[in-house]
C-alpha angles and dihedrals in degrees: 000000000000131000141151138201134193129199136180143082128255095251097022125112097275150334117252129199136185127196117191124185107033112135123253126260096035109143113230122207103211094186090058090054090053090048092055091046088054091052090054088058093053134075132102112283098035121141136240094272089076090061091056101048125071101187114209128160123239117195114220101172144357098046131088125172089353092300127110117246097207089248123108113297115224121192137175137203115193120224107228090191088065090084088061091051102033097122091050100040105032104134092228108028103022116143140146145136108319121242109233109167113084120217116233109243095025134096092252101102101035091043093050091055095040096051095030093238121160091190110066091205088076087064106033096049090067095034091056118113088236084091089068089076087074092047089054090049093051091041092057090052087053090047090059090052092049092046089057085062093046095258117132137175133205136170145194138187112256101177141014115185108314095343115098127184121229120264108290117194095166127028138170116237087214090061090047093054092048090061120087089219095036092245118136092203105090096199093049090045092059092047091048092054090050091052091050090051090050092050092048092051089050094049089244137122136228136217129193147157137280136188127225119196126193118200129189096029110157119232116267104033108147126019144246092211097093131014094240093055096057108118095221090053092047092051095042091049092051093050093045086055089072117102098242105032118115103165140022124195129190117209109321089003114177091359090072090072092070097047132087117239091257089065099036105064139059114249120217122238139171125245102188102301095341126099108226139172127235094213142006103227091138090060094234097302128096127168090359092301135100110257099199097264123108112285108234120193126180116200128194119210127198123226114269108269095223107089126182085220092053123224120239115275142147136255102243094201098047095029092225131129113265141153117274119266113274117214128168109287148151132265094220129006100174095111091051092041089059090059091048089048090055089052092052091050091050092049091048095049098054096072098052091041091053090046088058101040106015122174137159091230131034089246091058092047091052091048090053090049092052092048092049093051091047091051091049092051091053094048096079098023104134095213090053096045092045091050 
């Protein structure tokens, strides 16, 4: 029902994306897509590449007069750095000195053996996180679909290196965007920036952790009928598909392992005629389905594997020890990774939402949403059940 593809190399001519399955007549705010792309390029600790690129979306298909047609949407983001690498990355005539020294923690070595490539550039150009610019672009298109249904996402940085923010249950997205590291805790923000400066001076890199929150999710998105339809598995799989992610937690996450059952779940209560919860330890998902509470995901990101002070490696052609290849990189990408993480959550949510509400046009999808909510309200209405 819904699928997406991305294509393109880090220093190639452009990044390409295709979205297939969004309903017709959804209005798309192109300026908002460009604004989100600009935020992905920001964040303290980013490298010189971000000063070269000016990411802007170009629609090639599926849109007319700012409204979706219901046909596949094709978009492009041009790589401005391509002009500096044209001889090397031209799709027909590209050539250049091969890269032979794989970086620990990157796709270089496994990809070289898998695809039988002697030049690591043929692996790392596609494995590069530059490709996430297109994911953010497609994710913002999905965000505008989800927003039409009252579903929103936001994120913040919880940790960079050893510095962890305090527990934050509520946060303003405005405060997040004011922060150079996208952390709404001012004391933690200052300490995070200091750690990034230390890592840069040492020729090192830093990882961290960010939180994505989804509000407005109706009850019953996802399913317990098959393992691959469980919403927590769908979201975790999407986030683990990012280049730097090593762990995904829902709600309490790993902390649930040390708690007794009495402190691990979310008791029900009544507020007049409304069923409510007294906590959100499950992170908005129970039995593989959304339960009506905010979905809270905590994502751990490894340090970038390209270090100025290169890690030990080998030259695969000469079979000698050598330092790992050094290419232009960042010191810390956690603030940008949070924005990519939001995009991955948005992309992952569209399919189960469409499975529940469907529709060939956005009007039909909204009609199905209204009918579903009305039916749910009647289900436990006492006057109806007593009658």
